[in-house]
C-alpha positions, 0 to 999 in steps of 0.5 A: 527270136528275131529273124532278119526282116526287110524293112519298108521305107516308111514306118509308123513311129511310137515314141518311148520317153526315156526308154530304149527297146533293143533288138531281141528284147521283148516288152509289154505295153498298154496303149490308152491315148487316142494317138497310140490306140490309132497307131496300133489299130491301123498298123498292127491290129488290121495287118495282123502278123505283117504289121511293123512299127518303129520304136523311137526314144524321146528325151525329156524336155529338161535334158539337152540333146541333138534333135533331128527336128522338133515337131509338135503333134496335135493329140499325141497321147501317152503310153504306160509301159509294163514289164512282161511277166513271162519273158525275163529279158524284156524288162523295160517300160515304154512311154509315149508322149502325153497330150498335155505336152502339146506345146513342148519341144519333143527331142527325138533320137535319130536312131530307133528299132523296128518292132513287131507285135507278138501278141495283141489284146483289145479291151473297152473301159467301162463306163467311158467306153474307151478302147485300149490295147495291150501289146507285146512287142519284140525288137527286130533291127536298128534303123536311122530316121531320115525324115519325120512327119505326121499321119493323122494323129501319130507320127511316121518316118522315112527310115534307112536300115542299119543292119549289115548284109550277109557278106559283110557279116561273114567278112567281119566274123573273120576279123581277129579283133572281132573273134577276140571280143566274141570270146571275151563276151561269151566268157563273161556271159557264161560266167554271168549265167552260171552265177544267176543259175546258182543264185536262182537255182534254174536249169541250163535253159539260158545257156542254149542262147549262147549256142544258138543266137549269133554273138552280135544279137546276144549282146543286145539281148543281155544288155536289155536285161540289165537295169542301166541308165538311159544314156547307156541304153542310147549308147548301146542303141547307137553302137552299129559297129559290131566290135564297138557293140561287143566291147560295150556289152562286155563292159556292162556284163562285167559291171553287172557281174561285179554288182551281183558278187558284191550283193551276194557277199553282203547278203551272206554276211548279213545272213551269217550274222542273222543265223548266229543271232537266231542261234544265240536267241534259241539257246538263250530261250532254252537256258531261260526255260531250264532256269525257270524249271530250276527256279534260277532266273538270274540271267542277263536280262534280269540283270539289265532290268535290275540295272535300269531300276537302280538307275531310276532310283539313283536320282540322276539329273534330267540331262544325265538321265537322257544320256543314260537312257541312250546307253541303256537302249544300246546295251539292250540291243547288244549280246553279252558276248559282244566286245562292247557289252561289258564296257557299256554295262560297267559304265552304266553301273558307275552312273547308277552308283555315283551319289548324284543327290545323296548327301551325308545327313549332317547333325545340328551344328554345335560349335562348342561340341565341334571344338571339343571334338577337335581338341580331343583329337589334336593338341595345339594347332589353334589356328587350324581349329579356329578356321574350322570353327569359322567355317562351321559358324558360316554353315550354321548361318548359311547352310548352302555355303561353299566348302573351303579349299584348305591346304595344310603345309608343314613337315612330316608328322605334324598331323596334317592327314589326321587333322583332315579326318578330324574335320570330317568327324567334326562336320559329321561327314564321310572322309575319303583320302586320295594320295597324289604322291608320285602321280604323273598321269592326268588321267588319274585326275580326269579319268581315261576316255572310254575308247581306250582298253582298260579305261577307268574313271579318275580317282576323284570319281572313284572316291565319291563312288566309294563313300557314296555321298556327294558332300564328303571331306576329300583329302588330296594328300601330298599335293606337292609331289605330283609330277608331269610327263608326256601323259599330262600334268595332274596339277593342271587338272586339279585347277578345275577341281579346286576352283569353286566356279568350275567344279560345279560341272567337273567333267571326267573323261570316262564319265563324259557328263558333268558332275557337281563337286561344289559340295565337297570340302577339299583339304590338301596337304603338302610339305613344301609350297615351292613345287606347287604351281602358283595358279593351283596355290592361288585356289587354296587357303594355305595354313602352315603347320610349322611343328611342335614345341617340346612342351607340345610334344610332351602333351601329345605323347602323354594324351595320345601317343602312349595310350595308342602305342599301348593299345597297339601292342596289347599292353596297359599301364599295368605292364608299362609305365613311362613317366613324363621325365622319361618322355622329356628325355626321349624328346631331347636326346632321341628326337629332333624333329618338327613332328612326332613320328620318331617320338612314336617310334621310340615309344613303340620300341619301349612297348615292344621291350615291355611286351617281351618281358610280359610274354616271358613272365606269362609262360612261368605262371602255373596253371592248376587248381591252385591258381585262385590268385589269377581271379579269372571268372572262367577258372572260378566257374570251372573250379566250382564244378570240380573239374580239372583245368589245364589251360584257359582259353581267353575269349577274343572279345575281352578288352586289354584290361581283362587281358591284363587281369588274366596275365598279371605280373608282379610289377609293371615295367617303369621306364628309367634312364637305364632302360632308355639307354638299353632299349633305344641306345645311347643318346643321339643328340646332346645340348653341348653339341653347339658349345663343343663345335663353336669352341674355336674361331671361324665357326658360327651357328645358323638356322635353315628351313627344310621340308622337315622343318627348321634345322640348325646349320653350322658354318665352318671357315678356316684359312691356309697358305694359298693364292687368295682363293675361296673354296666352298664345300657341302653340296651348295646351290648357286644362291648360297655360293653367291651369298658366300661371295657377298659375305667375303666382299663385305668383310674385305671392304670393312677390314680396316673398320673392323680392325681386321687389317692394320692399314688400308690397302691390305688384302686379307687373303694375300698369301692364303686361301679360305675354305668354308664348309657346311656340314653335313656334306651329303645334304644339299643346301641352298638359299640366301638366309645364311648370309649373316652366318657366313659374315660372322664366321669370316669375322670370327676367323680373321679376328680369332675371336669365338662366336657365342655358343648359345647364339644362332642367327639367320638373315640375308645380307646385301653388299651394303650390310643391310640385313633382309628378312627371310622365310620360315622364321617360326620353324627356325626359332622352334629348331633353335629351341629344340637344340638348346639355343638360348639366343636367336638373331633375327632380321628386324623385319621378321618381328611380325613373325614372332606372333605365331611363335608359342609364348612358352618358346619365346619365354625360353629364348632371347630374340635379338633383332638386327637391321645392319650387319654391325648389329649381328656382330654386336650380338654374336660375340661375347661382350659385344663388338669391341672394335665397333667404336673404331668403325666408321660405319 
């Protein structure tokens, strides 16, 4: 350990580039340059143990610092420092100036450290014969440079010592601040030594330093052992004041201790993970060996390999395949018990299962066969079938033509969903149905992002995965019943799906890669168009299915409904027969709907009644050797063998006809009016309803459109003593209330012309109130098409003349008496026909809509066109409007 020494007034200077030697530190250097070799030889080698030199830090010329005086020396060499392998506190490199820096300004530090040589060794390099020295130096004490000069090829300096005297040291040691700093430094140094001994598993040799070396020297020794910056080394070298030196040393020791703890924490964490991974690896190797012995090699690695092979054969596009490979590499690096393993594996399985290139093998397009197939599945619907045939014709001419986006709009039960299934069969494609009724989350269409727990793809991607082809017929059912809330708007998400220009690169949030939907034939269904957003409606080709006429319902029942109902109930025509006349009665008296669902329910009720009759009679059939009349092949075989038969078990594979033969009854159940009334109850509808309800003045018959098709709407008006007010009831909307006000204003304005008032200026409502009611009161109503009906009811009330019971009307009116066209004309005409109405008054501008009405319906109705309100009144009353000749209109 360095002892107190007396320094000469002048020392030879060995410069250290960007390095600092502190007192008490030991360093090993190799001197090769002529200047440093000369210095060591003259100052250390020849003087042996008495030799001392000064170590002075030198800055790089790129750095700026305060210099004592720039001196340029000729022949200044370079020393490369080496770390001593025997002393743990002397770990620093030393550099002297290189000869190539002769022309550079050398920035000397104004303080240095005197050093002595602990060991010298001389060597000669071959073949050059250059002499080199290896020197082990020990720092002794600080000094200050007063003057710097050259001696031959190396530097010398006039110095002054910076160490305290013994008396000054004793005085400082009595200072309370110094004592406090000493305790803090020793505590930090003790903790550091303990951590190092525990880490390196060394003995207590280092603790001896704390007991034998003065604390101000310990500070230099500890700091010299740290890897700190050149600026921090210079700061420690310049700390001549002991309290400042201890304070900086304590700070550096604490910093070094904190760094060791952080490194230990990271190391322990990494080692813990490695040990866990190694343990899992060993266990899995053992499991694999056990499974190989048992012949069961179905482990996770085999599953991952199988998944990779499946993905390779899935036909993924190149950009998708690159993405899948990245995910697969991540999966291989993960352990099966890691949190993200299952989600990554499910995602890759979805990529492998999706039909990227696989399509349905369509048979050769035969338009005639396709038309026959559509006709066999559905009766009527000529417009829809023609559109499908047109698409097939285009596909025949251009196989890569885009699929249409059709939207079937109509009341429930008209065959929208089943028609989409028939389209798939006619095209030879697979069919997938996606119900959108009540969907309020955009993620149902686009999928959830994979960052969420429980995320999954959208319904479209799931549907394609289920059918395993990229060109199915996809039905988007109930597209008008989607909602929107804080989770998004599914209808807006469908804009991309149904746009042919965008769905080629449909991006599902879960899938997170583009998927081509352009080969899919989309078919949407809706009951109403009003809830569908206009941008979404613009992307679809709307085809309206208004409903069936009674004749069409009869054909559908006889061809499709009755055979299906019999099959569903295990019956045949041998058990139940429903004549056409009875089906007509069911249609007229028990169902008034646009579709055929209620008709099918009533037919099913008749089938259930027949099933009860058959089951009851079957129980009375004797089962013995004398039952030859059953004509059962199984019984005949048993009887031929002479065996006794108590019961016959009917195989499940036999069809309904065979079952009928096994349980034949005396006669089938033929439905008549009595059976209808017994099973279905009394008739729900009567053709005389309109005549009975219009038997008094003030009642007119209107036609309205609902989501369930057209309906007949009665309007009732009555007068009472009052203050001239008008009351409206029947759950009416704002539009229909305004129509009532317009109707009353028009009637009051034309009262004299229509002979409803004796003279000009008479108020029709003077001394009385008007009450207008729209039954049924529980059904909400709105719209402008009841305008002409309201005027007719008011004129009938004020004139006390009855409206014709066989006449119904629809149309919007203006204050000037013009009759404007309305929507849903076809549905309204069909509703009038269903209810037994014979005459229908329509706005003249709705004439174009009659083209879509079946000819059979038009043949049974008298269509009356009206341009002005006077035309409506002329047709609505029996014998015309007798007061029209007095009208000035």
